[in-house]
C-alpha positions in Angstrom: -11.0 -58.7 10.9 -13.5 -55.8 11.2 -12.3 -55.1 14.8 -8.7 -55.0 13.6 -9.6 -52.5 10.8 -11.7 -50.4 13.2 -8.8 -50.4 15.8 -6.3 -49.5 13.0 -8.6 -46.7 11.8 -8.9 -45.3 15.4 -5.2 -45.5 15.9 -4.5 -43.6 12.6 -7.2 -40.9 13.3 -6.1 -40.4 17.0 -2.4 -40.6 16.1 -2.8 -38.0 13.4 -4.9 -35.7 15.7 -2.2 -36.0 18.4 0.5 -35.2 16.0 -1.4 -32.2 14.5 -2.0 -30.7 17.9 1.6 -31.2 19.2 3.0 -27.7 19.9 6.0 -26.5 17.8 9.2 -26.6 19.8 9.6 -22.8 19.9 7.6 -19.6 19.4 8.5 -16.5 17.4 6.9 -13.3 18.7 6.8 -10.5 16.2 7.6 -7.1 17.7 4.9 -4.5 17.5 7.1 -1.7 16.1 4.5 1.1 16.6 4.3 0.3 20.3 8.1 -0.2 20.8 10.6 2.5 21.4 14.4 3.0 20.9 15.8 6.0 22.7 19.4 7.1 22.2 21.7 9.4 24.2 25.0 10.7 23.1 27.5 12.6 25.2 30.0 15.3 24.7 32.4 17.3 26.9 29.9 20.1 27.2 26.7 18.1 27.6 24.6 15.5 25.9 21.8 15.0 23.3 19.0 12.5 23.2 16.5 11.3 20.7 14.6 8.4 19.2 14.9 6.0 16.3 12.3 3.6 15.0 12.4 -0.2 14.7 11.6 -1.4 11.1 11.0 -5.0 12.2 11.9 -7.5 14.9 11.1 -10.7 16.6 11.9 -12.5 19.8 12.2 -16.3 20.0 10.9 -18.3 22.9 10.9 -21.9 24.0 8.1 -22.0 26.5 8.6 -18.8 28.6 12.4 -18.9 28.1 13.9 -16.3 25.7 16.1 -18.1 23.1 16.8 -15.6 20.4 16.0 -12.3 18.6 16.6 -10.3 15.5 15.9 -6.6 14.9 16.2 -4.1 12.1 16.4 -0.4 12.9 15.3 2.3 10.4 18.3 4.7 10.5 16.4 7.2 8.4 14.2 8.0 11.4 17.0 9.3 13.7 15.4 12.1 15.6 16.7 14.5 18.2 14.2 15.2 21.0 16.1 17.7 23.2 16.4 20.4 20.6 13.9 22.4 18.5 13.9 24.4 15.3 17.1 25.1 13.5 19.4 23.4 15.9 17.4 20.2 15.9 17.4 20.2 12.1 21.2 20.7 12.0 21.9 17.9 14.5 19.4 15.5 12.8 21.1 16.2 9.4 24.6 15.8 10.8 23.7 12.5 12.5 22.3 11.2 9.2 25.4 12.4 7.3 28.5 10.4 6.5 30.2 12.0 9.5 28.0 9.8 11.6 25.6 7.1 10.4 25.6 7.7 6.6 21.9 6.8 6.3 21.7 7.2 2.5 24.2 4.4 2.0 23.2 2.5 5.2 19.4 3.0 5.8 19.2 0.2 8.3 21.1 -1.2 11.2 20.7 -4.8 12.5 21.0 -6.7 15.8 21.0 -10.5 15.9 21.1 -12.4 19.2 23.8 -15.2 19.2 24.0 -16.4 22.8 21.7 -16.0 25.8 22.4 -16.9 29.4 19.6 -16.6 31.9 20.7 -15.2 35.3 17.2 -15.0 36.9 13.7 -15.9 35.9 13.1 -12.9 33.7 16.6 -11.6 32.7 19.3 -12.7 30.3 22.8 -11.7 29.4 22.8 -11.5 25.6 25.7 -11.6 23.2 24.8 -10.5 19.7 26.0 -9.1 16.4 25.3 -5.4 15.9 25.7 -4.1 12.3 26.0 -0.4 11.8 27.2 1.2 8.5 27.8 -2.3 7.1 30.2 -3.2 9.9 29.3 -6.0 12.3 30.7 -6.2 15.9 29.8 -8.2 18.9 27.9 -6.5 21.7 26.8 -7.8 25.1 23.9 -6.5 27.1 21.0 -7.4 29.4 17.4 -8.1 28.3 14.6 -8.4 30.8 11.2 -9.9 29.8 7.9 -9.4 31.6 4.7 -10.7 30.1 4.5 -9.2 26.6 7.3 -6.6 27.0 11.1 -6.7 26.9 13.6 -4.0 27.8 17.3 -3.7 27.2 20.1 -1.1 27.6 23.1 -1.1 25.3 26.3 0.9 25.4 27.7 1.2 21.9 31.2 2.3 21.0 30.6 4.2 17.7 34.3 4.2 16.7 34.1 0.4 16.1 31.7 1.2 13.3 34.0 3.8 11.7 32.1 6.8 13.2 35.1 8.9 14.3 33.8 12.4 14.0 34.7 14.5 17.1 36.4 11.5 18.8 39.3 12.4 21.0 40.5 8.9 20.4 41.4 9.9 16.8 41.7 13.7 16.8 43.9 15.9 19.0 43.0 19.4 20.3 39.2 19.0 20.2 39.0 20.4 23.8 35.3 21.1 24.5 34.2 20.0 21.0 35.0 16.4 21.8 32.2 13.8 21.5 32.5 10.7 23.6 32.9 7.4 21.8 30.1 5.6 23.5 26.4 6.3 23.2 23.5 4.6 25.0 20.4 2.8 23.5 17.4 2.1 25.8 15.0 -0.3 24.1 11.4 -1.1 25.1 9.8 -3.8 23.0 6.1 -4.8 22.8 5.2 -8.2 21.4 
């Protein structure tokens, strides 16, 4: 009887220990926002402008070493032009924050949520996600590459899908050299 109780006690203790040490089926990596960058580039007939915008929060989901998801919030109030200085920089930053473009008073954040990921090599994935800008959510597809504790992505975004029509020749005639192209680029480098 004592042997049976001792065996039962060992089974309970070792069974509990094995259960307590079993890894969770997935790992959420928090993005280090201060070490991550989001760079934007917008194009017009007569040239281009570039700048940065800050991540407010974000995470990437993994199962083992495989990327399985992600979610990010961008602080739209941090939109910053880096290719201009002084008065012209201030004017462009203010215009981008205005209702003509991103309307940051009413919409201080933008959000990207991964919906579907397909691996096409060891470190790269085609991602389909929901991008929300100015309260409007549209599907986007892009490539994410993961190396050690870093991830990179480049997105091409059609601003008119988010009701940002200012200077778009798709909506206004006779803009000539004042036209601003509908698509802009985002280059994202994430540290986790």
